[in-house]
N, C-alpha and C positions, 0 to 999 in steps of 0.2 A: 702676679700678686699685686704689684704696684699698679698695673694697668687696670685691674678690677677695682681697686680702691679709687682711682681717678675717675673711672666711668660711674661708679656708684655715687660719688660725691661731687660730680661736675657742677651742679648748680651752686653749691656752697663755695666751691673753689672759685667759680666765676664771680660770686659776690665778694669774696676776699680781694680779688684782683681789681674789680671795679671800685670797691671801697677804698683801697689803697691809692688808686689813681685819684679818686675824689678827694681824699685827705691831702694828697700832695698839691692838688690844684687849689684847695682851700687855703693851705699854707702860703702858696705863691700869690694868690690874688686877694685874700682877706688878711690872713696872718695875725700877727700881734706886733704892734708898733713899738711897744716898750720892752719886749723880750721877757716879760715876767709871767706870761701865760704858760702854764705847764704843758698844754697839749699843742697849741699852735705856734709856739716859739721855735720849734725844731721841725724840719721836714720829716725826720725819722719818726718822731712821736706822732705827728699828724698822720702819716701814712699807716702806722701800726694801728692807731685808733680807728681810722677810716676802714682799714681792712677788717678789723674786729667787728665793727658795726655792720659792714656790708655782708660779712659771712653770717652773722646772726640774722640779718634781715632776709637774705636769700634762703637761709635754711628753713624758713617758715614754709616755703613752697615745695619742699621735698616730700615725697610719699614715704610713709612708714610701711615697710613690707610685712611687718608682723600683723598689722591691722588688716591687710589684704588677704592673708592666708587663713 
């Protein structure tokens, strides 16, 4: 059951991983010098935000099986 879910959503999950890594790298190299930025002041927040955006972006490229049938 879990294996089927992972196979079915592999593109979205890949986007989440790439986005989280991108968010972490953004925090590390750009970040927020004052610490008052709500997203980039923390590596956790930046990774979560990046993962969310990556998942949404990569989800665009998935096929909807209901349309194919």
